[in-house]
N, C-alpha and C positions, 0 to 999 in steps of 0.2 A: 671673548673672553673677557673678566673683567681684571683691570690691575688696580691694587689695592695702596694705593700710595701711602699710607699712614706706617702700614707692615713694612713698606719699602724704608719709612723714616726708619721705623724702630730698629731693623737690623741692621741701618748704615750708621745711625744718628747714636754713640754709646749713653749720652747723657741730655742732660737740656738744663741750663742757667736757669736757676731760681728767681724771679722778679725781685728787682734791682740788684741780683748779683751778675759781677763780669761774666763774660762770655770767654773771657780768653783761655781758661784751664779745661773749659768742654772744648772747644777747638782745636788748642793745644793737640789732645787728648785723640781728635777725632784723626787731625793729620796723620799723629804716632802712626796710630790703630788701619787705617784705611790706604795710608803709602806705603806702611808695610807691607799689603797684600798689590797695590796697583803696581807700584813699584820692585815689588818682590825681591826687597830687603830692607832692613833699618834703615829711617831717615838719621841728618844729621842734625844737631842741632840750628846751623846753620841753613840749615834748607827748609823748615820747619819756618821758624823764626817771620819770613818775610810773607810764606802764606799765610801764618795769624794775623799777622799785621794788613796785609789786603781785607782779611777775612772782616774783620774790626771796622775796618774802615766800611766797610757793606753792613753792615750791622749797625754802626751809625748815624748813614747818611742813607740808608735806602729804608727795606722793611723788616728792621729786626732781626731774629737770632736765625731764621731761614735761610734770609737775605745772602749773613759770613755764609753759615755748610753749604751752599749751592759757588759764591764766589770758590770758596775751600774746593770745592770738589772740582769745580772746573781748571782748577789751576793742576791738582792734580793729574788730569786725566789729559787735559794739552801739552805736558813737561816731556821732555825727549824722554826722561827715566822714563815715561809710563807707553810711551807709540814706540819706542825703538828698543831694541835688545840689545840694553847698555852688557858689558862685559869687560867687568875692574878686574884685574890681575896683579897681581904679589910679587914683591922677585924675592926666588929662590935661593937655597944656601951656596951652590953654586955661580951664582948671578944671570940665571935665567927670568921666563916669567911662567907663570900659571892662573890660570882660574882659581876666583878669590869659591867660595864653599855656596856664596849665594850668585855667582856667575856660575855654577856645574848647575846648580837648579831650577835658573831662567831656562837654558840649555838644555839641559835631557826635557824636562819638561811642554818647552816647546818643540823639537826634534821629535821626539815620542808621541804627543799628546796635541801637538799646534796648539796650544792652550800657556796660562801660567800655573805653575808650581802652584798643588794644592800645600795645604798645614803640612801634612807628615814632612814632604820634601823644604819646608822652611826650617822647618824648624830642625831636620838632619841638616842644613844646613849650620844652623844659628848654632848645632852642638858640634861643626868642623868635622861630617862624615862624609863629605861630599870631596874631600880630597884626597881618604883614605879609600884606597883598590877595597877593600871586604865593604863596608859604608858603599863606593859608587854603584857596587855590586849587585849589594842589596837594596839599593831604593833600582836600580835597572832592569829587576826581576820583578821588582812591588808594581812600576809602570808598566813595563807589558804584560803584566798580568788582568792587569784594569781593560774594560772593554773600551774606555778612550784610549787606547793603543790602536786599534784598529782602525775608529774616526781619524789620527793622528797620520799615519801608513796612508791609511787615502789620501789626502791633504798632499803630504808629503810629493805619491806619485803625478795627483794632478797636479801639483806645480808644475815638477819637475818635465813633467812631459805634454804640459799642455794643456789635459785632455778637457779644457773648458771652451776650447776652437772647435771643439766635435757637438757642443748645442748651439753653435750657428751655421750647421749644414747646410747648404740645400748645391743640390742637384738637378739638372733642367730635366721637367720629368719626360720628355721627348723622346731625350737619349736612354733615360737612367727609368725605367717605366716601372720596376717593383723599387724605388724610392721612396720614404715617408718620412714625416719629419719624426719621429720618432727614432729612425737610423743613429740617429746623431748621438743620443742619447742612450739606446742602447747601447753600443761602440763603446762608449766611456765606462758603462755599468761593466760591460765583458772583460775591459781592458784592467781594472779594478779590481776584479775578484780574481785575478790570475795572480798580484799582489798578494 
């Protein structure tokens, strides 16, 4: 299968600076838009500025605008905000703590789908709907109705029950005459179909 690099570029990079024009506005836009998707929340100006500075240095000293984009995307992907599930909280009126809407979006999507939140879930977080009972229930029902929920639950039970160990199942063929290399895979699938 051939990968069309140009189509990937066009999908990721929202703009292209004109000849002689500063790349800073475009890199800032890329950091904010792609960062929102990758970090699963809006980025603060103080988070965007250092990334753009690194990207601008790459534009100047390396191979132009594409190098700046490469360094910016690398910075976003190697950040703990992308790699780990950060769960920021806010203080409630009674002095307790509760998840923010964006933290709820990430926790819901990774628990139910085993992947990051989609656009609709991020929009619900932006609207403050995920810290209300009705909004949360609406999104949970939507996520569970999606086919990705089945894959998410399979991943959850595979991790919880450590089913990947069945892939390496080996038995002595002299003792276990009916053992085959497919037995572990079949046992794993049988367990997951019960879930």
